[in-house]
C-alpha positions in Angstrom: 2.3 -5.5 -6.5 1.4 -1.9 -5.6 -0.7 -2.8 -2.5 -0.2 -0.5 0.5 1.6 -2.1 3.4 1.0 -1.1 7.0 2.8 -1.8 10.3 1.3 -2.5 13.6 2.6 -1.0 16.8 4.0 -4.5 17.6 6.1 -4.5 14.3 3.9 -6.8 12.3 3.7 -5.9 8.6 0.5 -6.6 6.7 -1.5 -5.5 3.6 -3.8 -2.5 4.1 -7.4 -3.7 4.5 -9.9 -3.2 1.8 -13.5 -2.1 1.6 -14.7 -3.4 -1.8 -12.4 -2.0 -4.5 -10.8 0.7 -2.3 -8.6 0.8 0.7 -10.4 0.9 4.1 -9.5 3.0 7.1 -6.2 2.5 8.7 -6.7 0.2 11.7 -6.0 1.6 15.2 -2.4 1.2 16.3 -1.0 0.9 12.8 1.1 3.2 10.5 1.6 3.3 6.8 4.8 1.6 5.9 5.3 1.3 2.2 4.1 -0.4 -1.0 4.5 -4.1 -2.0 6.8 -4.4 -4.9 6.8 -8.1 -5.5 6.2 -11.4 -3.7 7.5 -14.9 -3.8 6.5 -18.1 -2.1 9.8 -19.2 -0.6 9.7 -22.9 0.0 9.5 -23.6 3.7 9.2 -20.0 4.8 5.9 -18.8 3.3 5.3 -15.7 1.3 8.0 -13.1 1.2 7.3 -9.5 0.0 9.6 -6.8 -1.2 8.5 -3.4 0.2 9.3 0.0 -1.3 9.5 3.2 0.6 10.6 5.4 -2.3 8.4 5.0 -5.4 6.2 6.7 -7.9 2.6 5.6 -8.2 -0.3 6.7 -10.5 -3.0 6.6 -7.8 -5.8 7.2 -10.3 -5.4 3.7 -11.9 -7.8 1.3 -10.3 -7.9 -2.4 -11.5 -9.1 -4.6 -8.7 -8.6 -7.7 -10.9 -4.9 -6.9 -11.2 -4.8 -6.0 -7.5 -4.7 -2.2 -7.9 -7.2 -0.6 -5.6 -8.5 2.9 -5.2 -7.1 5.3 -2.6 -9.7 7.6 -1.1 -8.5 11.2 -0.8 -8.4 11.2 3.0 -6.2 8.1 3.0 -4.0 9.4 0.2 -3.3 12.6 2.2 -2.3 10.5 5.2 -0.1 8.2 3.1 1.7 11.1 1.5 2.5 12.5 4.9 3.7 9.1 6.2 5.7 8.3 3.1 7.5 11.5 2.2 9.8 9.8 -0.4 6.8 8.5 -2.4 5.4 10.4 -5.3 1.7 10.0 -6.2 0.8 11.5 -9.6 -2.2 10.7 -11.8 -2.3 11.0 -15.6 -2.3 14.7 -16.7 -1.2 16.0 -13.3 
């Protein structure tokens, strides 16, 4: 929940790659697509993920154990541009 989702130029959706406890660079031929909301293992069809395009996120909360990863400033700026309906606001901002 809360993991950035990217889309390849062939239409394949996948989780944003990681580098340690932060997001890695966007792979070539991919765009930012949304954020995973929930997932379920649907018998016979594999993992299904709900994806949000309009959401609010505290991007300053990082808890790798819970699956919440840091977003470097350069990536955050690009995500904000790609997902204009999303709001990123840290505590005390």
